[in-house]
GUKOLMI-313723 format. One record per residue (C-alpha): residue in three letters; x, y, z. Coordinates in steps of 0.001 Angstrom, whole numbers, plus 500000, padded with zeros to 6 digits. Example, Ala and Ser with C-alpha at 12.3 -4.5 7.8 and 13.67 -1.06 7.14 Angstrom:
<pts>
ALA512300495500507800;SER513670498940507140;
</pts>
This chain:
<pts>
MET500000500000500000;SER501366503395499058;ARG502233505396502178;ARG500000508367502781;GLY502191511216503993;ARG501991512428507572;TRP499569515292508103;GLY500408518553509883;LEU503693519921511182;ALA506656517548511026;VAL508638517034514217;TRP512271516513513405;LEU514274514178515597;VAL517923513197515488;PHE518560509556516214;VAL521674507566516942;LEU522579505227514093;PHE521265501771514883;ALA523297499233512958;VAL521479496081511889;GLN523145493551509715;GLY521238493206506429;ALA520358489974504763;GLN521845488845501492;ALA520974491150498586;GLN518373490299495979;PRO520304488763493055;GLY519963490725489829;ALA517595493340491264;THR518072496886489948;TRP516696500401490109;THR516541502307486838;PRO515445505905486274;THR512328506543484251;GLY510692509755483061;SER510277512556485601;MET507001514264486365;SER506491517818485152;THR505914518893488765;ALA507827517874491869;ARG505485516659494620;TYR505128514733497855;GLY502099513550499834;HIS500379512689496549;THR498475509547495532;ALA499149507037492752;THR496468504827491207;VAL496774502167488500;LEU494052502660485875;PRO492437499843483862;SER494623500916480921;GLY497748500120482946;GLN498679503791483193;VAL499367505314486618;LEU497464508411487753;VAL499363510673490169;VAL497256513327491889;GLY497898516393494029;GLY500416516659496834;GLN502634519595497667;ASP505803521299496460;SER507779524314497656;SER505089526675496386;GLY502224524987498221;LEU499351522595497555;LEU498988521145494073;ASP495796520728492043;SER497570519136489081;ALA497539515474488034;GLU499783513466485727;LEU499664510141483886;TYR502577507710483630;ASP502642505335480658;PRO504686502195481457;ALA505010501423477751;THR506940504627477031;GLY508156505701480474;LEU506745509157479816;TRP504361511448481700;SER501469513520480368;SER498972515913481916;ALA495853514452483520;GLY494081517750483948;THR493518519861487034;MET491373519300490113;SER489086521988491482;THR491455522509494422;GLY494959521664495540;ARG495140518943498155;ILE497563516753500128;HIS497014513709502364;HIS493830512916500447;THR492747509510499162;ALA492287508219495612;THR490139505142494952;LEU489552503289491683;LEU485818502754491106;PRO484262499827489176;SER483497502270486343;GLY487205502961485867;GLN486864506456487283;VAL488951507564490270;LEU487375509114493365;VAL489610511695495073;ALA488317512757498476;GLY489250515100501309;GLY492743515944502404;LEU494312519236503386;THR493057521808500903;ASN492879525572500957;SER490261524913503620;TRP489608521706505575;GLY488798519030503048;SER485340517611502577;THR485243518047498802;ALA485419515089496452;GLU485906514842492716;LEU486054512255489974;TYR488692511664487316;ASP487410510222484046;PRO490238508446482161;TRP488279508384478908;THR487916512161478722;ASN490995512968480820;SER488906515389482834;TRP487720516113486367;SER484229516757487734;LEU482969517484491229;THR480834514993493087;SER479041515388496412;ASP481033516574499409;MET481788514153502204;LEU479699514549505327;THR482839515433507339;ASN486087517274506644;ARG488954514754506791;VAL492743514711506467;GLY494868511571506899;HIS491863509258506534;THR491628505954504649;SER489506504975501662;THR488671501391500693;ALA486755500086497665;LEU484194497501498789;PRO483001494535496695;THR479570496209496663;GLY481000499038494566;GLN480767501453497477;VAL483767503219498979;LEU484340503234502748;VAL486072506332504151;ALA487119506114507790;GLY488813508262510409;GLY491176511145509798;TRP491819514552511375;ASN489322517395511686;ASN489903520607513609;ASN492402519073516067;THR490219516012516569;ALA490912512404515574;LEU487737511113513951;ASP486074507793514673;SER483336508402512110;ALA483009506622508766;GLU480938507155505648;LEU480110505409502397;TYR480252506795498860;GLU477773505347496364;PRO479088505795492787;TRP475682505153491205;SER474122508126493000;GLY477232510185493692;THR476194510605497324;TRP477652509971500774;THR475850508269503654;ALA476948507791507244;THR477774504345508552;SER478698503155512041;SER481657504756513807;MET484885502976514664;THR485670502109518256;ALA488504504681518279;GLY489420507921516558;ARG492355507319514195;ILE494752509337512056;SER497388507912509715;HIS496123504387510262;GLU495918501557507719;ALA492808500079506075;MET492924496908503989;LEU490262494809502278;VAL490462491265503656;TYR488625487941503594;GLY484895488118502931;GLY484963491715501690;GLN485580493032505201;VAL487823496024505928;LEU490605495690508499;VAL491608498966510168;THR494717499015512341;GLY496831501320514452;GLY497343505002513801;THR497225507719516403;ASP494366509429518214;GLY496319512699518317;LEU497847511959521719;ASN498688508256521737;TYR499886505671519266;LEU497440502801518822;ALA497884499035518598;SER494156498328518416;ALA492458496863515355;GLU488883496477514171;ILE486954495090511239;TYR484137496709509268;GLU481401494331508098;PRO479701495771504999;TRP476626493550505317;SER475817494912508789;GLY477419498327508483;SER479090497796511855;TRP482579497608513339;ARG483903494666515322;PRO486996495027517514;ILE489607492280517183;SER492840491500518993;GLY495392494248518556;MET498811494289516983;ALA501876493316518978;SER503197496864518525;GLU501389500168518473;ARG502229501758515144;ALA501347504732512983;TYR502889506030509745;ASP503661502392508946;ALA503199500691505579;SER501099497647504800;ALA500821495251501875;THR498569492383500946;LEU499848488824501174;PRO498277485618499824;SER495075484142501197;GLY493644487090503071;ARG496795488078504959;VAL498197491571505497;LEU501806492529506274;TYR502464495548508505;THR505956497038508562;GLY507758499654510617;GLY506181502969511562;ASN506397505004514724;SER505304504308518275;SER505786505628521786;ASN509096503754521671;TRP510129505655518527;LEU510855504119515153;LEU510054500466514478;ALA511790497802512428;SER509318495132513476;ALA506770493523511193;GLU503701491386511756;VAL501027489660509706;TYR497279489478510230;ASP495629486284508981;SER492009487128508222;TYR491048483462507760;GLN492281482513511208;GLY491534485883512799;SER494974485981514394;TRP498281487827514315;VAL501478486108513200;PRO504903487462514209;VAL507518487662511478;THR511171488645511503;SER512054492323511623;MET513386494515508844;ALA517054495434508799;THR516210499131509103;HIS513900501112511394;ARG511705503282509182;GLU508450505228508913;ASP506641507030506072;HIS508019504342503754;THR506158502217501213;ALA505370498496501148;THR504352497000497803;GLU503516493416496864;MET505423492895493606;ARG504325489339493060;SER502535486820495200;GLY503956486977498720;ILE506978489123497745;VAL506926492656499186;LEU509263495575498458;VAL509786498071501309;ALA511454501317500226;GLY512551504672501590;GLY511057506604504471;ILE512926508136507387;GLY515136506238509808;PHE517396506885512774;ASN520020508418510479;GLY517691510565508371;TYR516002510137505028;LEU516434506686503506;ASP517319505510500036;SER517503501888501196;ALA515114499097500283;GLU514497495536501407;VAL512350492627500293;PHE510141490330502376;ASP509438486787501163;TRP506310485448502863;TRP506979481929501606;THR510281481723503480;GLY509526484320506176;THR512790486139505474;TRP513993489630504581;SER516761490362502115;SER518404493634501190;ALA517691495267497849;PRO519803497822495975;ASN519431501406497110;MET517248503863495258;SER519013506686493443;THR517401509193495814;ALA516351509147499458;ARG512572509596499629;ARG509786510083502132;PHE506094510718501412;HIS506556509054497994;THR504352506448496319;ALA505218502940495130;THR502972501236492578;PRO503172497662491238;LEU503070497471487439;PRO501824494535485347;SER505421493939484244;GLY506350492953487813;GLN508297496178488317;VAL507489498770490974;LEU507178502450490061;VAL508403504824492794;VAL507375508443492279;GLY508211511782493866;GLY508505512347497593;TYR510637514591499786;ASP514386514168500277;GLY514759516394503339;SER515280519615501452;THR513062519640498406;ALA510109517982496703;LEU511076515443494023;ALA509832515108490453;SER511948512060489680;ALA510687508510489324;GLU512445505167489233;LEU511618501544488554;TYR512530498573490716;SER513074495366488770;PRO513234492301491040;GLY515792490539488870;PRO515579487726486336;SER512953485072486878;PRO512040481984484890;TRP508399483069485300;ALA506882485773483129;PRO503324487007482725;THR501578486150479497;GLY498151487069478147;SER495190486813480505;LEU492230484505479989;GLY488960486119479039;THR487393484778482236;GLY488720483472485519;ARG488362479723485943;VAL489357476890488264;ASN489050473100487847;HIS489003473530484086;SER490644471358481449;ALA493739472336479459;THR494791470387476375;LEU497768470887474068;LEU496572470772470447;ALA498544469475467478;SER498976473090466331;GLY500849473937469536;LYS497970476026470851;VAL496359475215474214;LEU492615474701474586;VAL491177475641477983;ALA487555474694478603;GLY484949474837481333;GLY485712475012485035;VAL484166477005487843;GLY483969480677486960;ASN481702483340485612;ALA481041481362482446;ASN481926477683482755;SER480677476732479303;THR483218478967477584;ALA486463477837475992;GLU489598479729475004;LEU492743479177472965;TYR496250480231473961;ASP498649480946471105;PRO502291480624472234;ALA503463482512469145;THR501684485694470254;GLY501203485052473968;THR497514485863473642;TRP494180484192474353;SER491180484157472043;SER487688482817472533;THR486548479759470641;GLY483269477868470478;SER481516477257473788;LEU480745473842475199;GLY477172472689474828;THR477125472046478586;GLY478899474177481131;ARG480955471828483290;SER483550471955486054;ASP486089469243486785;PRO485655467460483454;GLY488122465023481957;ALA489786465919478660;THR492233464336476252;LEU493592464916472766;LEU492350462210470411;SER494448460632467663;SER492422462640465140;GLY493594465927466665;LYS490173466594468146;VAL489607466963471902;LEU487249464841473972;VAL485758466458477093;VAL483699464152479267;GLY481752464268482524;GLY482118466958485164;TRP479438468734487095;SER477363471872487513;HIS474397471462489861;GLY474715467735489250;ASN477103465265487650;PHE477236464691483893;ALA477494461557481784;SER477582463565478564;ALA480653464071476384;GLU481586466558473690;VAL484250466715470983;TYR486071469900469966;ASN487156470320466346;PRO490159472696466108;GLY489525473139462395;THR486112474715462939;GLY486402475848466546;THR483132474107467381;TRP481876471456469809;THR479557468554469007;TYR477971466098471410;THR479085462513471160;GLY477836459413472961;SER477285459669476702;MET478861457439479317;SER476616454946481066;THR477360456659484391;ALA477576460345485301;ARG480843461191487051;ARG483274463938488082;SER486796463904489544;HIS487474460892487317;THR490477460212485075;VAL490681460175481288;THR493539458407479477;LEU494241458048475755;LEU495307454459475021;PRO497739453408472251;SER494769451975470340;GLY493198455422470109;LYS490439454487472544;VAL489930456480475752;LEU489757454946479231;VAL487668456694481911;THR487967455444485496;GLY486196456004488783;GLY485034459409489940;TYR482133460649491981;GLY478705459734490621;ASN475125460515491537;SER475045457549493905;GLY478521457988495390;VAL482088457036494590;LEU482574454754491586;ALA484783451776490787;THR483511451361487234;ALA485482452154484105;GLU484376452830480530;LEU485986452863477091;TYR485275455451474387;GLU485619454487470727;PRO486227457697468692;ALA485407456015465384;THR481821455314466459;GLY481366457830469281;THR480177455060471596;TRP481057453808475067;SER481498450291476417;SER482295448820479805;ALA485943448463480823;GLY485191446479483939;SER485644447738487466;MET488568448583489661;SER488967446682492901;THR488353449887494878;VAL485956452789494474;ARG487963455980494098;TYR487877459587492965;LEU490531462328492988;HIS492959459565491981;THR495501459499489145;ALA495874457462485963;THR499216457128484168;LEU499867455425480837;LEU502979453246481187;PRO505402452409478343;SER503926448878478336;GLY500529450292477342;LYS499020449468480725;VAL497429452185482869;LEU498485452676486501;ILE495779453910488908;THR496924455293492260;GLY495324456511495476;GLY492210458645495589;ALA489399458967498110;THR486544456565498825;GLY484127459197500099;SER484236458047503718;PHE487341459958504833;ALA489395456991503709;TYR492270457338501283;PRO493380454012499835;ALA497062453319499335;THR496194450651496804;ALA497214450808493174;GLU496031448756490212;LEU496741448220486543;TYR494414448147483547;ASP495607446023480628;PRO493967447133477355;ALA495116443943475640;THR492966441787477917;GLY490523444359479256;THR491276443231482803;TRP492301444829486097;THR495005443515488420;THR496315444866491694;THR499925445945491991;GLY502088447107494874;SER500500449606497263;LEU501793453101497906;ASN503524453718501209;ARG500861456292502037;GLY497291456633500841;ARG496582460011499279;HIS494244461972497040;SER494591465187495033;HIS498214464226494417;THR500101464113491123;ALA501587461210489165;THR504262461824486535;LEU505828459341484142;LEU509596459881484237;SER512013459353481359;SER513174456165483103;GLY509671454685482868;GLN509123454996486612;VAL506193456991488006;LEU506700459794490521;VAL503816460474492925;THR503962463714494934;GLY502064465314497790;GLY498326465008498237;TRP495972464823501177;SER495532462038503743;ASN493954463643506810;GLU496901466009506530;VAL498811467727503769;LEU501591465463502512;ALA505123466399501503;THR506210462836500803;ALA506937461469497353;GLU507390457925496081;LEU508416456059492949;TYR506663453173491201;ASP508814450706489289;PRO506740448931486581;ALA509378446217486279;THR508861445045489857;GLY505424446479490635;THR506769448025493831;TRP506961451476495407;SER509950453118497084;SER510258456384498946;THR512178459227497370;GLY513064462701498613;SER510234464691500180;LEU509027468057498946;GLY510175471076500879;THR506522472075501311;GLY503578469744501667;ARG500914470459499079;PHE497835469151497301;ILE495746470361494303;HIS499118471265492752;THR500552470460489307;ALA503587468417488239;THR505163468742484796;LEU507968466712483235;LEU510515469108481699;GLY512803468510478767;SER515718468111481178;GLY513992465110482763;GLN513313467075485940;VAL509796467501487314;LEU508391470957488023;VAL505900471025490909;ALA504007474295491239;GLY501456475841493568;GLY498699473979495349;ALA497371474338498889;TYR499527473770501943;SER496904473719504680;PRO493526472009505107;ASN491950475239503863;MET491912474762500097;ASN491893478551499676;ASP495298478725501378;THR497180478380498124;ILE500868478956497495;ALA503208480272494819;THR506196478120495729;VAL507806475885493118;GLU510139472901493457;LEU512205470832491025;TYR512734467072491341;ASP515935465592489982;PRO515443461866489210;ALA519200461342489097;THR519595462210492773;GLY516066461697494064;THR516135465154495630;TRP514110468380495466;SER515400471914495149;PRO513460475167495451;ALA512846477092492245;SER511727480676491722;HIS508200481336492946;MET505356481807490512;LEU504084485347490087;ASN500711484316491549;HIS499692481865494242;ARG497203479321492942;GLY495792475829493302;SER493542473662491100;HIS495118475407488122;SER496392473852484899;ALA499989473406483759;THR500752472538480141;LEU504131471681478628;LEU504484473588475350;PRO506508472428472326;SER509051475166473190;GLY509815473422476489;GLN508095476193478426;VAL505239475502480845;LEU501976477445480647;VAL500204477841483995;ALA496669479211483795;GLY493753480049486070;GLY493213478442489442;ASP492069479393492908;ASN493841482100494894;GLY491412482201497803;SER489083484845496434;TRP486283485168493916;PRO486296485143490972;PRO488969482569490165;LEU492180483721488518;ASN492226484737484881;VAL495960485380484815;ALA498457483080483155;GLU502236482829483304;LEU505036481037481506;TYR507887479091483071;THR511066478967481001;PRO513560476397482311;PRO516844478189483083;GLN518720475715480916;SER516039474732478479;SER516648471511476641;SER514640469910473891;PRO511082469404475075;VAL509882466010476179;LYS507504464308473824;GLN504246463878475696;ARG503519460185476106;PHE500281460614477973;VAL497783463283478879;VAL497098464007482538;PRO493330464427482829;SER492010467658484248;GLY490073465858486942;SER493108463992488232;GLY494284465033491637;ARG491834467910492024;ILE489317468900494622;SER485886469275493093;ARG483976472419493872;
</pts>
């Protein structure tokens, strides 16, 4: 969250240098200058517009309050005018509305600030809207999921306000809502789990506060919660994955803070984390990518700071970052879609700054690519013969839609929609180049199946299975037929299996497994047999059994059992012909991994993952290593992660790899002909599901592995 500057008269203090040993620097991270604003300013706001441009508004320079606004274009690194407000203002708020307009409210103006105005990015112009009910400086403003904006606290005529009010964009009016339990200035307000607003700390004008409270939009009331470990004001906060918020530094009755703490809105508790290397206030804290936060600038014991440091939530550690070119306080820091952070303006102790600079976190094998047209989770993803990737169905705003990813352009385009919207279907590429999607659910389980024709971009129904099912597996056999196994049906968990004949579009029985199971895996072995592992029986039991289907005889036989029963795990055929099973759930999240040897029909333990996980993905790379990405690491399936690990079959060990840009589970991961891996969609603990996608490029990319089997979308996933 960009740091709002401190209101009122600054009190200058001289501190003794407090030396703290910094952590190891971020490898490859750099600051680079970018275009300067036309006007130097501090105490301004910065807002990312839907276009990707950054709107900077107001603030102050040596001549006084500013009514000007400027636009930064990340594509060119240049600034342009964004018009003029009706009044100069500092320590105001700026909030992006669902319409794309920006609401600027209050602040210190030529008189106490109750005025509000709207910026329209399409006309590049400003217009007044209704005044707030109360003059406010140093307040907070939070966009609610309802479309309303909650404004809370602030300073008015030497009084810390406890009042709050709501702005309704559709009517352009303000209405009062319940008051906070305490008057607060220079506090923090963050949107957390369930659309609630968490307000923390600040000062009441006399005392620093450690108290915290939550605003519930559905009741319009405030609920006090346990306070922070440290009273703090003029601190900086940033969002973390899964409804968490990081609070850093600030000031207290014990002077400057280096401490940090995290609020977990799912658990309703505070989590201590290690302290920063530097005591600082009036700094910025910005989440650059999932769980990775850049803290920059501010003022410390030895004066204005040009230093920066990075917090990694996944490891709980801080590391030093290169210094900015200029010490700054009362600046803004804005995350850009490129993964860089734009730092703008501020005050260096003697003058307002017009300069801006970009923080680049260093090289990463992960890079953003085009976004899906709609967010989706538990969808199918299938590599086509053309090299494009077909994504279909899933839980989302439109689960009958389908999209195509083109690796040549890095863009998505819509294609024909499924006849039946379905989540958790099974999908496989047929020998003809068409795609079979079968089963799934949406207010009931489906037996129906559809075939996608890449040549026409259309879907046609084909024969239906004899049994409706979801969370099943789908495997293309060497004969061209398709084997479907198990799943969850209308009468419970299934043991039955069926065979699809593409030539006739019909289904026939493939016998039954020895055990009912869903959320299991199916792996085509070099022998042509299919290995079924684990799953759930529906009665909180997770079988360790495994069995083999032989297409030559149409029969099932048991084989060696896993060392640990599990579901929502992954199974990957290695270059050696062995099968690697990782993670999963078995009344706890599992980090263990094991290997199946088809020659002996036995399982052996191999190195464990660094982090237990389920609903993750596992992809065989051209190097022969296995890339495991994301998933959930706690019983709460919304508690998803961005961490990535690589398995080396030669040593049987795991090593951490660079984190994904986004935390996600129940996503898809597709090996492209280039050797890159496309990760798309998934669950990040909020609604709607993710529509963002990213590409993993192996650091030492080798020739891609020829895909010998297709992992079905329903394999190893939690159904929703």
